[in-house]
N, C-alpha and C positions, 0 to 999 in steps of 0.2 A: 358213549360206546360201552357195551357190556360184554364181558368175557366170562365164560363158565370154566372154572379151574377145579379139577378133581384129582386126587391121588389114586392111581390105579393099583400100584403095588410098590414094594421097596425091593431094591436090588439086595439079594441075600448076602453078598460079599461086602458091599460098600455102604449099605444103608441109605443109598441115594434114592430119594423119592422119584418115581416115574410118573409124570403128569400127563393129563390130557387137557388140551386147550381148544376151545371152539369159539367162534365169533365171526362177525362180518368182515373183520380186517385181518384174517389169519396170515396173509402174505407179509404184513408188517412185522408180525411176530417172528416168522421164519427168517426174515431178512434182518432182524434185530434193529429196526429203524425207530420204532416208537415205544416199545415195551422193554422195561428193564429186564435183565436176565433173571430167571427164577432162582431163588435162593436155595442152595443145596448144602448138605453136610460135606465137609472136605473129604477127599480120598486120602487115606493114610497109607504110606508106603515106606520103603527102606532105600538106602543108597544103592544096594545091589540090584533091586528091582528097577530103579531108575536107569542104571547103566545097562541092564539087560534090555530094557525097552529101547533105549537109544541105539544100541548095537543092532538090534533088529531093524529099526527104522532106517538106519544108515547102511543097511545091506552088509553088515559085518557078521551076522549070525549064519546066514546061508547065502552063497553066491547066486546071482541072478543069471539068466541065460544071456549069451553074448549079444543077441539082438536087442536087449534092453539097455545097451550102453548109453544112449542119449538120455534115456529116462533117469538113469543113475546120476548122470552129470547134472540133471535138473533138480534133484532132490534138495540139495543145499549148495550146489556149486562145487567145483573142484579147484582148490588153490594150486597154482603152478609157479611158485616163486623160486624153485630149485630145479637143477637138472634132473629130468626123469621123474619129478615129483608126481605129476598127474598120472603117469603110468603106474607108479608104485601104489598110489591111492586106488586106482581102478583095478589093478591086479588082485587086490584083496576082496573086491566086490563083484567082479564080473567073471563068470566061468569062461575058460578058454580065451582069456584076454590076449590081445596082441597090439603092439604099438602101431602096426600097419593099419589096423582097424580104426584106431584113433585118428591117425593122419588122414585116412580116407574121408572120415566124417568131417574133418576140419578143412580140407583143401579141395576135395572133389564134390562131395555131397553137400557141403556147406550147411550141415545140420547143427554143427557146433562152432563156437567162436571163442576166441580169447580176448578179454578186455581188461582194462583197469577197473576194478570193482570194489568189493568190500575192503575197507581199511586202505584203500589206494593201492592194492596189490593186484597182480594179474590172476584172473580166475577164468576157468573154462566152464561154459554153460550152453544150453541149447540156444540157437538163433531165435527160436520162438519166444524165448524168455529174456530177451535183451532188456526190455523195460523193467522186468522184475529185478534183475541184478544190477541195474544202473539207475534209471530214473527214480526208482523207489526210494533210494537214499540220497538223491540229489539235494544238497543244502540250498536253501532259498533266501538266506539273509546273511549279513556280514558276519555275525557271531558264529553261525553254523558253518560257513565256509572256512573261517579261520580255524575252527576246531578240526576240520578235516585236513587242513594244510599243516599237519603237525611239524613243528620245528621251523616254521617260516616267519614267525612273528618278528624277529630281528631284521630280516630283509624287508618286510613290509614297512617297518618303522623307518629304516634307512631311506627307502624310496618315498616315504610319506604318501603311500598309496592305499586306497581301499581295496580289499580283496574282491568285493563285488564288481568294482570297475575293471580290475584286471581280468576277472572271469569273463566279462562280456567282451572285452577287447580280444582275448585269445579265442573265444568261441567264434567270433565273426571273422577272425583272420585264418582260421583253419582251412576253410574252403579254398582260398587263393593259394595257400602254402602247400596243401596236400593234394589238390585236384589232379587226379590221373597219375599219381606217383606214390611210391613208398619211400619212407625215410627212416634212418636209425634215430634213436632218441636224441643223440647229440645233434644230428643234422636238423631234426625237427625243432629242437629248442633254439638253435642258432637262427634258423629261418624265421621262426615266429618272433624272436627277439628283434631282428632287423625289421620285420614287417610292422611291428608295433611302434617303432621309433617315430614314424610320421604322425602319430596321434599325440605326441608329447610336445610340450614347449621346449625351448632351448635349454632351460635350466633342468627340466625333467630328463631330457636326453643325456645331459652330462652325468647326472646321478645314475641313470640307467646303465651307463657304460663303466661305472666304478668296478674295481676288482671285487669279487665275491669271497666271502669266508667259507663257501661251500665246496671249494675245490680250486686247485691251482690252475690258473689260466682261464677261469670261468668268470664271466661278467655278472654283475648283480642282476641285470635284466634276465639273463639266461637262467639264473637260479630261481627267480620268481616264476618264470615260465614253467620250469620243471615241476615246481610245487603245484601250480594252479592247473597244469595239464591233467592231473589225476582227478581234479574236481570237474573240469570241463568234460572229461571222458564219461562222467556219469550222465551226460545228456544222450549217450549212446552213439555219438557221431564218429568216433574214432576207434579202431580196433587194431589188433596185431595182424600184420600181413604175413610175416614169417616169424614163427615162434620157436623154432627148433635150433636156430643158429646161436652162436655166442653173442652176436649183436642182432637182436630181433629188430624187425622193421614195422612201421606203423602206416596205416592208410585210412582213408575215409571208409566208414562202414558201408556206405552206399556203393562205393567202388568195389569193395570186397564181395558184396552180395550181387552186384550187377543190376541193382534196381534202387530207386529212390526210397528213402526211409520216410514213412508216413509221419506227419507232425502229430505229436502226442498232445492230447487235450488234458484239461484238468481232471476230467473223469478217468481218463486212461492212467494218469499218474496215481490217482487215489486207488484205483483197482490194483495197480502194480504194488503199491505199498501194502495193501491188505494181503496180497498173494505172497509177498516176501515174508511177512510175519507168519502167515499160515505155514510156509515151508520151514521157517526157523523153528516154530513150535512143534511141527510134525517130527523134526529130526532131533531137537534138543529139549523137547518138553519132558517133564514139567520144567518151566523156565520162568524168568522174570524180565521185566522191562529193562533193568540194569544189565542183565546178561545179554539181551538183544543189542543194547547200545554198544557194549564192548565188542561183540561179534561183528557188527556192521561197521564199527569205527566212527559212529556219529555221536554227537553230543546228547546228553540226557534229555534236554528240552525237545530236541527233534524226535528222539525215540519216544518220549512221553506223548507227543502229539500223534504219532503213528499208533502207539499202543491203545490209546483211547478209542480208536475206531473199531477195535475188535473185542472190546470188553464183553460184549454179548455172546462171543463165541467160546468163552473160557470157563473152565471148571477148576476150582481151587484144590491144590494138592498139598498135604502136609508131610514133610520129611524131616526128622530130627528137629521138630519144633520150628521149622522154617517153612514159610508159605511160598508156593510157586504156582504156576498155572499150566494147564494142558488144554488142548483143543477139545471142545465138546465132542467132535467127531471121532477123536482118539480115546476118549475116556473109557468107553466100553472095552476096547482092546487093551488099554493100559491095566485095567483091573483084572485081566486074565493073568494070574501070577506066572512068572516065567523064571527060568534059571539062566545064569550067564552061559553063553556058548562055550563048549569045551574046545580044547586044543590050543595050538600056538598061532599067534598072529603078530607079524612084524609090521607094526604101524609106522609109516615113514614120518620124518620130521614134518610138523605142521599138518598132520592128517586132520581132516574135518572133525573126527571124533575127539581129538585132543584140544579142540577149541571150545570146550565146554567151560562154563563159568565156574563150576565147583571143582577146582583141581583137587581138593581134599577128598573127593570121591575116588580118586585114583592113587594118589600118594599123600603122605603126611610129612610135614616138617619143611622148614625153609631150605634146608640143604638140597632135598630132592626137588623142590620147586625150582630152585636156581639151576639145577642140573638139566631138567627137562624143558623149562620154558625160559629161554634166553632171548636176547634181542637178535642175535645172529648165531649160526652154526648150531642149531638145536639137534639133539640126537633123535633117533627114532625110539619108540617104546615097544618093548617085548611084552605082550600079554600072554598069559597062560590061564586057561579057563576063565577068561574075562578079567583077570587080576594082573596089575603091573608087577613084573618080577625083575626087569632089567632094562637097560638102555642098549642101543646098538648103532653102529655106523657101518657104512659100506664104502670100500675103496676100490677103484677100478684101475686096471692097467691094460690098455688095449681092449680086448674083448673078454678079459678076465675080471671076476668080481670076488673080492675078499671081504669077509664080514668080521667085525669085532663086536663081541658081546660085553657090555660094561656091567660088571657085578656091582650094584649100588647098595648091597647089604640086604636085599629082599630075598624071598624064598626061591631063588633060581634053581636050587638043587632038585626041585620037583620036575623040571623039564628034562626029558631024555635027549641024548645026542641025536638019535634018529629023527625025532620030531623037529629039532632045530635044523638039521641038515635038509630035511624035506621042505620046510617052509622057506629057508634061504635059497635053496636050489630052484624052487618054483618062482620066486621073485626074480632071481637072476635071469631065468629063462624068459620071463615076460619082458625083460629089458634087452633081450637078444645078447645076453652075456653068458659066459661059462663060469659056473660056480666052482670056486677053488677052496672051499672050506671056511671054517670060522675059528677064531681064538677067543678065549675069555680073558678079560682084563679087569683086575680088581682096582676100583677107585680108592 
């Protein structure tokens, strides 16, 4: 097979050679199936330009029209681990956002769904993208499953059980336990735990009923079910039925949608993996395989296997002598130099933008890292002209919202009171709350 390769011109800004390729098998080149990616010079950039690009890609530079709500949720998913978190994330990105619009999309239109997804946490994303945010990261062997079940190793050892066996037992028990009804997490765990006992020997049943170290009054079997459920959920078979109450309920996805879920083929799973990587790179590029592993909550080996499938899509980027990668389709847009967006933005705790791998792009020093990125009770981040200047918290009393701005020693003085009042009031309004002002607290 003979290909003719010629350099037509060089990009004036990046020095990237623009090639023309012809040949009998041009489709294989376009699909990156048989031909190695063409070697290019890396794109050189700065931390500020990377942040500006990501803010634009994640709809933080300019809000999108309200009718694009579902598309915004599909960009990289919306985490919803805290009260009102999804609404706070979307209020920053969608013009004229209202919680009523989100509720309608999830309960009436059924265009959005909430499921256990990345890092075993609840995420909201389009129903059309269920495979992308679930099966794409489904671990398929013992090592990968155990990695996703963070903190469960002692319980597995006590029960002398393989994670893969437990996964299959729970997956097959879900239909009989959840068919036609919705259960809280505690109810679901207890029902599954009882259902599984019939599959064990007498000795295994005795261990299954041991007290657990994971909570008072909780049995070992119930703890194991709790951990494995978030892996089983990556098959896409279970979703949140009611997600706004203090005790959310869960049901079969087929019951939620009112129709059977088509069986996913190996080709479907492969396509979902590539699409999830494309969305990650589109929103967090330039990025690395390691960053993707952390974002998705999967082990490095699983991430490496996925990353290898898209090598032909990538362009190398160099920032501060560190190599990362961007989608070829985004490379031209990335090289259009941009400034960080102006103004105040109150990023909520765990906002998708804050889940970047390079925390040093936003703050420097261990003290600030520990303040902004905790295991629980993270603060929000106050951005001014794209730069971190403070942290913030919101407290509610009835329908009133009170804000606290944490002065962490950065240049908060550049932000005017009117700008802060406007941003906080708009956020409170989107949550159907009345803004009652803010106070500044020095840490």
